[in-house]
N, C-alpha and C positions, 0 to 999 in steps of 0.2 A: 958323199953318194949316199943317198937315202935306204933306196930301196933297191938290193944287189940279185941279180939273180945268181942261184946256186947250181941250179940242176935244170937243165932248158932243152933237154932232147927236141921237145916240141915247139918249144920258141925259137923264131926266126927274126932276125930283124930285117923291119919291113918301114919305108918312108911314107909314112902318113902324114896329110892335110892338116895342118893348123890355124886356127885364128890366130889375125891381125892383132902387134904388139903385146905379145908373150914372151914374156921373162920364162925361158926353162930351162931348168940344170939341169944335169944328168943325173938319173937317178926320181924325177919326178912321177908322181903318179898323172896319167893325166884320163879326163873325161871328156866325154864327146859334151861342146857346150849349146846343144839343140839347133843347132842351123850346118849341124853336117862338119863338123871339125872340132880338133882336138884342142882343148886348155888345159891349162893345170889346174886339176882338180883341188877343190876346197876341203875344210874337215866338215863344211854343210853338205855337201856334196850326196843326194841320195841316189846316181846312179852308176853303176857297173866301172870298175877300172880293168879297160882292157888295153892298156901301154901304157909302158913306162917309160921315160924318155933317155933315149941312149945316147946325146948327144947334146950339150950348152949352146943353148942360140935364142938369140931377140930377134921372133919373128917380125918381119916387115911388110906382109904384106896375108893378105884372106889367102888359104892354098898353099901357105907355106910349106913344103915336106922337110918333116922330120924326122931322123934315124931314131924307130923305135922298137922296143921288145914286146910282143904281145901277151898277156898276162895268163892263155888258158896253161895251162899242167905247166906252170912253172913254179919253183919252191925257190923264197924269198928269202936274205937276211934282211929287216928293214928295224930300223931306226924306232925306239918309240919316244914319245912325250917324256916333259920330266919326271916324270913320277916311276919310271921305269917299268917291269911286271915282275907281277905276280904269280904265286904258285898257282894258284885256282884261275888264273887268266890260262895257263896251259889250257888247250881242248878247246876253243872260243874264241868265239865269234865276236870281232872288235872295229871299230872305228879309226877316219881319220884323223892326227888332231891336225896334222899342216899338212900341205899338197906330199913332204918328204918323211913325215913321222904318220906314226901311230898312237893314238890316245887306247890306251889296255882295257881303260877303265870304263870306256864308251862303248854301248852296244845299239844305237840310235839304227844304225843300218850296216852295222854288219858286213863289213868290205871285206876284212881282213883275216882269216882263219890262220890264228896261232898253236902252229904245232908245239912249239917247245920251246920257252927261254936259253939265252944264252950269258953264261955269265952267272953269278949271285942273284937271286930272287930281292927283288925291293932294291936292290942296289944296278944291276943290268940292263941296260935302256938297249938292249937289239934281242929278237926274236929270229925265228924261223918259220916260215907258213907260205901260206898263199893266198891269192886274191879270188875272192867269191864272185860268182853267178847269179843274177838273177836276185835282187836283193832281198834279204831276207823279212827284217823289218819295216819296209818297204809299203 
């Protein structure tokens, strides 16, 4: 699982309507597909990540309900891309690398705030942080 909630007093599990034919894996970041449904996010997603999937499912109909956690005020452990995290990236805003990982060197959309890295710098591939609201660089 890529994005794992750590502290989430405000984050409640909710069933949300998703787009058709979405392969959703527990921990995937979900974004609005501009048609009123959630879809798996991509590295080029320039929209806020309001939900993370809390179940694995292949949607078979538009509007199929998927169990999610709302990301506001939720602290997450998140996996990073192959480069790992660097000390200078702590306390910065970063991008998605995939639906399930962060690009800690990317700052185009600034979708996730890295509080701190977990493990050894340049080797550790997990960070602690939260999703942002209102795309900073859009």
